[in-house]
C-alpha positions in Angstrom: -8.5 -11.1 17.6 -5.4 -9.1 16.3 -5.4 -8.1 12.6 -2.9 -9.9 10.2 -1.7 -6.5 9.3 -1.0 -5.6 12.9 0.7 -8.8 13.6 3.0 -8.1 10.7 3.7 -4.6 11.8 4.7 -6.1 15.1 7.2 -8.4 13.5 8.7 -5.5 11.6 9.1 -3.5 14.8 10.7 -6.4 16.5 13.1 -6.7 13.6 14.3 -3.1 13.5 14.5 -3.0 17.3 17.0 -5.9 17.4 20.4 -4.8 18.5 19.3 -1.2 19.2 18.1 -0.6 15.6 15.2 1.1 16.9 17.4 3.8 18.6 19.4 4.5 15.3 17.4 5.9 12.4 20.5 5.2 10.1 19.8 1.4 10.6 16.8 -0.5 9.4 15.9 -3.4 7.0 16.1 -4.0 3.3 12.9 -4.4 1.1 13.9 -8.0 0.7 13.8 -8.6 4.4 10.4 -6.8 4.7 9.1 -9.4 2.1 10.6 -12.4 3.9 9.0 -11.3 7.2 5.7 -11.0 5.6 5.9 -14.3 4.1 4.0 -16.1 1.4 0.7 -14.6 2.0 2.0 -11.2 2.5 1.1 -9.5 -0.7 -1.9 -7.4 0.6 0.0 -6.6 3.8 3.0 -5.5 1.8 0.6 -3.3 -0.3 -0.5 -1.6 2.7 2.9 -1.2 4.2 4.3 0.6 1.1 1.2 2.6 0.5 0.8 4.3 3.9 3.8 6.6 3.5 1.9 8.1 0.6 -1.1 9.3 2.6 0.5 12.7 3.3 -0.9 15.6 0.9 2.7 16.5 -0.5 4.2 14.2 -3.0 7.4 12.3 -1.9 10.2 13.4 -4.1 11.9 10.6 -6.0 9.6 8.0 -4.2 6.4 8.1 -6.2 7.8 6.4 -9.2 9.5 3.3 -7.7 6.7 3.1 -5.1 4.0 2.9 -7.8 6.2 0.2 -9.9 6.5 -1.9 -6.8 2.8 -1.7 -6.0 2.0 -2.9 -9.6 4.5 -5.7 -9.3 2.9 -7.0 -6.0 -0.7 -6.5 -7.1 0.3 -8.6 -10.3 1.6 -11.3 -8.0 -1.5 -11.1 -5.7 -3.8 -11.5 -8.7 -1.7 -14.5 -10.1 -1.6 -15.9 -6.6 2.2 -16.1 -7.1 4.8 -16.1 -4.1 6.3 -12.8 -3.3 9.0 -11.3 -5.6 10.6 -8.1 -6.2 13.2 -7.0 -8.8 16.8 -7.4 -7.7 17.3 -3.7 -8.3 14.8 -3.0 -5.3 15.9 -6.0 -3.0 18.6 -3.9 -1.3 16.4 -0.7 -1.0 17.1 0.3 2.5 14.2 1.3 4.8 15.4 3.2 8.0 14.3 2.1 11.4 12.7 5.4 11.8 10.4 4.9 8.8 9.5 1.5 9.8 8.5 2.4 13.4 6.7 5.5 12.2 4.6 3.5 9.5 3.9 0.7 11.9 2.9 2.8 14.8 0.7 5.0 12.6 -0.9 1.8 11.3 -1.7 0.5 14.8 -3.3 3.8 15.8 -5.4 3.9 12.7 -6.3 0.3 13.1 -7.6 0.9 16.7 -9.9 3.5 15.3 -11.2 1.4 12.4 -11.0 -2.2 13.8 -14.7 -2.1 14.8 -15.7 -1.4 11.2 -13.5 -4.1 9.6 -14.7 -7.8 9.4 -15.0 -10.6 7.1 -18.1 -10.0 4.8 -19.0 -9.9 1.1 -16.2 -12.1 0.6 -17.1 -12.5 -3.1 -15.3 -9.3 -3.7 -12.2 -11.1 -2.5 -12.8 -14.8 -3.7 -14.3 -14.4 -7.1 -12.0 -14.5 -10.1 -14.2 -11.6 -11.7 -13.8 -9.3 -8.8 -10.1 -10.3 -8.3 -9.5 -9.0 -11.8 -11.3 -5.8 -11.0 -9.3 -5.5 -7.8 -6.1 -5.9 -9.8 -7.2 -3.1 -12.0 -8.0 -0.9 -8.9 -4.3 -1.6 -7.7 -2.7 -1.1 -11.2 -4.5 2.0 -12.2 -4.0 3.9 -9.0 -0.4 2.6 -8.7 0.4 4.0 -12.1 -1.2 7.4 -11.2 0.7 7.4 -8.0 3.9 6.8 -10.0 3.5 10.0 -12.0 6.2 12.6 -10.9 3.7 15.3 -10.5 4.6 18.0 -8.1 1.1 18.8 -7.2 -0.5 18.2 -3.7 -2.7 15.0 -3.2 -1.4 13.3 -6.3 0.1 10.7 -4.1 -2.4 10.5 -1.3 -5.6 10.3 -3.5 -4.8 7.3 -5.5 -3.1 6.0 -2.3 -6.4 5.9 -0.5 -7.8 3.6 -3.1 -4.9 1.4 -2.7 -5.1 1.3 1.0 -8.9 0.5 0.9 -8.6 -2.3 -1.4 -5.4 -3.9 0.3 -7.2 -3.7 3.6 -10.2 -5.4 2.2 -8.0 -8.1 1.0 -6.1 -8.5 4.2 -9.4 -8.9 6.2 -11.5 -10.3 3.4 -13.8 -7.3 3.9 -15.7 -6.9 0.7 -17.1 -3.6 1.9 -13.6 -1.9 1.8 -12.9 -3.5 -1.5 -16.3 -1.9 -2.8 -15.2 1.4 -1.3 -12.0 1.2 -3.2 -14.1 0.9 -6.4 -16.0 4.0 -5.6 -12.9 6.0 -4.6 -11.2 5.0 -7.9 -14.0 6.9 -9.6 -12.9 10.1 -7.3 -9.4 9.4 -8.4 -10.2 9.4 -12.1 -12.2 12.6 -11.8 -9.3 14.2 -9.9 -6.7 13.3 -12.5 -9.0 14.2 -15.5 -9.4 17.6 -14.0 -5.6 18.1 -13.7 -5.2 16.9 -17.3 -7.9 19.3 -18.4 -6.5 22.2 -16.5 -3.0 21.5 -17.8 -4.4 21.4 -21.2 -6.2 24.6 -20.9 -3.0 26.5 -19.8 -0.9 25.1 -22.6 
């Protein structure tokens, strides 16, 4: 069975390839259109989509802060079980066809490698209000850390991993991946505490 996330990526690829968009990197879709395509239940898929570009070690100039803010907003809506919504200032944010195709194709490659590991299990991590609150905390804390404009390698990718793990767990109702996001968040906290202590030492 095809993953909900991969089905969403296929829809995005089809959208940017309409009328030759896939052959022109200056064309693409708006963030509003991405949300519309992903639909009412697309919060976790959207979190995965906007988190994947942050997996590279080098921070993305000018994109960390808006990306972190968007992740916080979407995570809040996921927790409150509200329909998708994004601030008007971000609705017309343009995502190039090249970026959409690159992210979606990378996602499909990764999925082929991990699909045998992901399945519905430990669903209480997904369903129970107590754990949903913890999951929101995982998203929010890591998104805020990702949003910090730090010119330091891995300051995007390390919190991004926690977001991807938790989002993947939500998409597939896989509690194991959600639990792994908890464990990785401890790693994230240790990493940023080390940075803070190092900065304090050199001040």
